[in-house]
C-alpha positions in Angstrom: 0.2 0.0 -0.2 1.4 3.3 -1.1 1.4 6.4 1.9 -1.3 8.1 -0.3 -3.7 4.8 -0.4 -2.8 4.7 3.3 -4.1 8.4 3.9 -7.2 7.5 1.8 -7.9 4.3 3.6 -7.8 6.0 7.2 -10.2 8.6 5.9 -12.6 6.1 4.8 -12.5 4.0 8.0 -13.4 7.3 9.5 -16.4 7.6 7.5 -17.1 4.7 4.9 -19.6 7.0 3.4 -17.2 9.8 2.5 -17.6 10.8 -1.5 -14.8 10.9 -3.9 -15.2 14.6 -4.1 -15.1 15.1 -0.7 -11.8 13.0 -0.4 -10.3 15.0 -3.0 -11.0 18.4 -1.5 -9.5 17.3 1.8 -6.2 15.7 0.1 -6.3 18.7 -2.5 -6.1 16.1 -5.3 -8.1 15.6 -8.5 -11.2 13.4 -8.2 -9.8 11.2 -11.0 -6.7 10.6 -8.9 -8.8 9.5 -6.0 -10.8 7.2 -8.2 -7.4 5.5 -9.0 -6.3 5.1 -5.7 -9.8 3.6 -4.8 -9.7 1.2 -7.4 -6.2 0.1 -6.5 -7.5 -0.2 -2.8 -10.2 -2.6 -4.2 -7.9 -4.5 -6.1 -5.7 -5.1 -3.4 -8.5 -6.2 -1.1 -8.3 -3.3 1.2 -12.2 -2.2 0.2 -14.9 -4.8 -0.7 -18.3 -3.7 -2.3 -19.8 -0.5 -2.9 -20.2 2.2 -0.3 -16.2 1.7 0.6 -16.9 -0.9 3.0 -13.3 -1.6 4.6 -12.3 -5.1 4.7 -10.7 -5.1 8.2 -10.4 -8.4 10.5 -12.6 -7.3 13.5 -14.6 -10.0 14.7 -15.5 -8.1 18.1 -16.8 -4.3 18.4 -17.5 -3.3 21.8 -19.4 0.1 22.3 -20.1 1.9 25.4 -17.9 3.4 28.6 -14.3 3.9 29.0 -13.6 5.5 32.5 -11.1 6.1 35.2 -12.1 4.1 38.4 -11.6 5.3 42.0 -12.0 2.7 44.4 -12.2 3.2 48.0 -11.7 0.3 50.6 -12.4 1.0 54.4 -10.0 -0.9 56.8 -12.9 -1.7 58.8 -16.5 -2.2 58.6 -18.1 0.9 56.8 -19.4 3.5 59.1 -22.3 5.7 57.3 -22.3 9.5 57.3 -18.5 9.3 59.1 -15.2 9.5 57.6 -13.7 6.1 57.5 -9.9 5.2 57.2 -8.8 3.0 54.3 -7.3 2.8 50.7 -8.1 4.8 47.7 -6.8 3.5 44.5 -7.3 4.5 40.7 -7.3 2.2 37.6 -8.6 2.1 34.3 -12.7 1.2 34.0 -15.7 1.3 32.1 -17.7 -1.8 31.1 -17.0 -1.3 27.3 -13.2 -0.9 28.0 -12.9 -3.5 30.4 -14.6 -6.2 28.2 -12.3 -4.8 25.3 -9.2 -5.4 27.4 -10.1 -8.8 28.7 -11.0 -9.7 25.1 -7.3 -8.6 23.8 -5.8 -10.3 26.5 -7.6 -13.6 25.5 -6.3 -13.0 22.0 -9.1 -11.6 20.2 -9.0 -8.8 17.7 -11.2 -6.3 19.2 -12.3 -2.5 18.4 -13.6 -0.3 20.9 -16.1 2.7 20.2 -16.3 5.1 23.2 -15.9 8.7 24.1 -13.3 10.2 26.1 -12.0 13.7 27.0 -8.5 15.4 25.9 -7.1 14.9 29.3 -5.0 12.9 31.8 -7.3 10.1 32.2 -8.4 10.2 28.4 -4.5 9.9 27.7 -4.3 7.0 30.1 -7.2 5.1 28.4 -5.2 5.5 24.9 -1.8 4.6 25.9 -3.5 1.3 27.5 -5.5 0.5 24.3 -2.3 0.8 22.3 -0.4 -1.2 24.5 -2.9 -3.8 24.3 -3.6 -3.6 20.7 -7.0 -2.5 20.8 -8.2 -0.5 17.9 -9.4 2.8 19.0 -9.9 4.4 15.6 -13.6 5.1 16.6 -13.1 6.8 19.9 -14.0 10.4 20.3 -11.4 12.3 22.1 -12.9 15.6 22.7 -12.0 19.1 24.6 -15.8 19.4 25.0 -16.2 17.0 28.0 -14.1 15.2 30.7 -13.3 11.5 30.7 -15.9 9.5 32.5 -15.1 8.8 35.9 -16.5 5.9 38.3 -16.1 6.1 42.0 -17.3 3.2 44.3 -16.8 2.1 47.8 -16.1 -1.8 48.4 -16.8 -3.6 51.6 -14.3 -5.7 53.3 -15.9 -8.9 51.4 -14.7 -7.4 48.1 -18.2 -6.8 47.1 -19.1 -3.1 46.0 -21.3 -1.3 48.6 -22.0 2.0 46.5 -20.9 4.0 43.4 -21.4 7.0 41.4 -20.6 7.6 38.0 -20.2 10.7 35.8 -20.7 9.6 32.1 -21.9 12.6 30.2 -19.4 12.9 27.5 -20.8 9.5 26.0 -23.7 11.7 24.9 -21.5 12.4 21.8 -21.8 8.8 20.6 -25.2 9.8 19.0 -26.8 8.5 16.0 -25.0 10.9 13.7 -21.6 9.5 14.7 -22.7 5.9 14.9 -24.4 6.0 11.2 -21.2 6.8 9.7 -19.7 3.6 11.2 -22.5 1.2 11.2 -21.2 -1.0 8.2 -18.0 -1.9 9.7 -19.9 -2.4 13.2 -22.2 -4.9 11.4 -19.4 -6.5 9.7 -18.3 -7.6 13.3 -19.3 -11.3 14.3 -20.4 -9.8 17.7 -21.2 -6.4 18.8 -21.2 -5.6 22.7 -23.0 -2.7 23.8 -23.2 -1.4 27.4 -26.3 0.4 28.8 -24.1 3.5 29.6 -24.8 4.4 25.9 -27.6 6.9 25.3 -31.1 5.8 24.8 -31.3 6.5 21.5 -28.1 5.2 20.7 -29.1 1.9 21.7 -32.3 2.0 19.9 -30.4 3.1 16.9 -27.7 0.3 16.7 -30.4 -2.5 17.7 -32.7 -1.3 15.0 -30.1 -1.1 12.4 -27.5 -3.8 12.8 -28.6 -6.7 10.7 -25.7 -9.3 10.5 -23.6 -9.1 13.7 -24.8 -10.6 17.0 -25.7 -8.1 19.7 -24.7 -8.7 23.3 -25.8 -6.4 25.8 -24.6 -5.6 29.5 -27.2 -4.0 31.4 -24.6 -2.0 33.9 -26.7 -0.9 36.6 -30.6 -0.9 37.7 -30.5 3.0 36.8 -29.3 2.3 33.3 -31.1 -1.0 32.5 -34.4 0.1 31.4 -32.6 1.7 28.3 -32.8 -2.0 26.7 -36.2 -2.9 27.7 -37.6 -1.6 24.1 -35.0 -3.4 22.5 -35.1 -6.9 23.9 -36.3 -8.7 20.9 -33.0 -7.6 19.2 -30.5 -8.8 21.8 -28.8 -11.9 21.1 -27.3 -12.4 24.5 -28.3 -10.2 27.6 -26.5 -10.3 31.1 -28.4 -8.5 33.7 -27.8 -9.3 37.6 -30.9 -10.0 39.6 -31.7 -6.4 40.4 -31.2 -5.8 36.8 -33.4 -8.0 35.7 -36.1 -7.0 38.0 -36.1 -3.4 36.8 -36.2 -4.7 33.1 -39.1 -7.1 33.8 -40.6 -4.4 36.2 -41.3 -7.2 38.8 -39.7 -8.5 42.0 -37.7 -11.8 41.6 -37.1 -13.5 44.7 -37.2 -17.5 44.6 -35.6 -20.0 42.2 -38.9 -20.5 40.7 -39.4 -16.9 39.9 -35.6 -16.6 38.3 -36.6 -19.3 36.0 -39.9 -17.6 35.1 -37.9 -14.5 34.4 -35.6 -16.3 32.3 -38.5 -17.7 30.4 -40.1 -14.3 30.0 -36.8 -12.4 28.6 -36.8 -15.5 26.1 -40.4 -14.7 25.3 -39.5 -11.0 24.7 -37.0 -12.2 21.9 -33.7 -12.4 23.7 -32.0 -15.5 22.3 -29.8 -16.3 25.3 -30.2 -14.9 29.1 -27.7 -15.0 31.6 -28.9 -13.5 35.0 -25.8 -13.1 37.5 -27.1 -14.1 41.0 -23.6 -12.8 42.9 -22.1 -15.3 45.3 -24.8 -18.2 44.3 -23.5 -17.9 40.6 -25.9 -17.5 37.5 -28.9 -18.8 35.9 -28.6 -19.4 32.2 -31.5 -20.2 29.7 -32.0 -20.4 25.7 -34.7 -22.3 23.9 -33.1 -25.7 24.6 -31.0 -25.3 28.0 -31.1 -24.0 31.3 -28.5 -24.5 34.3 -28.0 -22.7 37.8 -24.3 -22.7 37.9 -22.1 -22.0 41.1 -19.2 -19.5 41.1 -15.7 -21.2 40.4 -13.7 -19.8 43.4 -14.0 -19.0 47.1 -11.1 -16.7 47.2 -12.6 -13.5 46.3 -10.6 -10.3 46.5 -12.4 -7.9 44.4 -15.7 -8.5 42.5 -15.6 -5.3 40.7 -14.2 -6.5 37.5 -15.4 -10.1 37.5 -18.8 -9.4 35.7 -16.8 -7.8 32.6 -14.2 -10.8 32.6 -17.3 -13.2 32.6 -18.9 -11.2 29.7 -15.6 -11.1 27.5 -15.0 -14.7 28.0 -18.8 -15.4 27.0 -18.0 -13.5 23.7 -14.7 -15.3 23.3 -16.7 -18.6 23.7 -19.5 -17.5 21.4 -16.8 -16.4 18.7 -15.2 -19.6 18.8 -18.4 -21.8 18.8 -18.2 -23.3 22.0 -20.9 -25.5 23.0 -23.4 -24.0 25.9 -22.0 -25.8 29.0 -18.5 -25.3 27.8 -19.2 -21.6 27.2 -20.3 -21.0 30.7 -17.7 -23.3 32.3 -15.1 -21.0 30.3 -16.9 -17.7 31.3 -17.3 -18.7 35.1 -13.5 -19.6 35.1 -12.5 -16.1 33.7 -14.9 -14.3 36.2 -13.1 -16.6 38.8 -9.6 -15.5 37.7 -10.5 -11.7 37.6 -12.1 -12.0 41.2 -8.8 -13.1 42.4 -7.1 -9.9 41.7 -6.9 -6.5 43.4 -7.2 -4.7 40.0 -10.0 -4.4 38.0 -8.1 -6.4 35.2 -6.3 -9.4 36.2 -2.6 -8.7 35.4 -2.3 -12.2 34.2 -5.5 -12.4 32.2 -5.0 -14.8 29.2 -6.5 -17.6 27.4 -4.1 -20.2 29.1 -4.5 -18.9 32.6 -8.7 -19.3 32.1 -8.2 -22.6 30.4 -6.1 -23.5 33.7 -8.6 -22.0 35.9 -11.2 -24.2 33.9 -9.5 -27.6 34.3 -8.8 -26.8 38.1 -12.2 -25.8 38.9 -14.1 -28.2 36.6 -17.5 -29.2 37.9 -19.1 -32.3 36.5 
């Protein structure tokens, strides 16, 4: 590929619907020259079909939040309405970003679509993504907002007690932004969305993505309702029990009610439903299978990153076409590995480590 062809290809990646006249104007060359370069890129296999569809190998696209996480851990049981001695740490986070990093560590080719500020936190997210080999060409980095921040307090058991998130910058991931990137998103084997996205963006993606499988993370009880109108478009949905209650607008207490909730999600069009039950494990259902499965490890240090590692491993297993039981075992093993680290992303997360955990904790 020549330097000029690379320049044109980068512009097409940014906007697959860009016209040849616009490319010529931006590069200050003739439209005829653009036509020659486009023809060469097509012959070389970099572009396929009409509309400048870029032939990129990106089996997974992940769309949603990229944050800086601020974790507080009290030294003793938390005393409300008072100052508690403890430890405060900062790490990169965000559901979409965490899933992307876990996928990259598992060895998959992944594209992250998000919005960050032109600030110190945003630069850390960019550096980490480049280090991990995550494609971030579709991240907005803007001076008009600050990078999302998620602050949370963990209890002594490692479970999150309370959290506050500031994710206003994700409003930039609107329909106009997504429309220009829709062809390459739809060319992904799997697209993961998190409910941090604006309501209209979730609706636009779910209504217009036709080929890719949509996997959705409900994120929280306040954000889960954004997914409710789009359940029939979602291939795999992962809420926790409280989020499932919000999505179905009813309480879920007993084991029987959990099974009924799974059936209701399937009736609404979700193909695979996984309800996280915290320390009790998960409930999984599709049109053929249903399982209650326990967690794979008792040594829990920090559960904050376990759900994202679990979902990343599910996506890996779907992409690798694992059978249902193997998919769930693999995902639970990934979550177990993540929960054994103080960091949101386990520093030794890898396909080999997850497979080792799977073998060690296999439940017949």
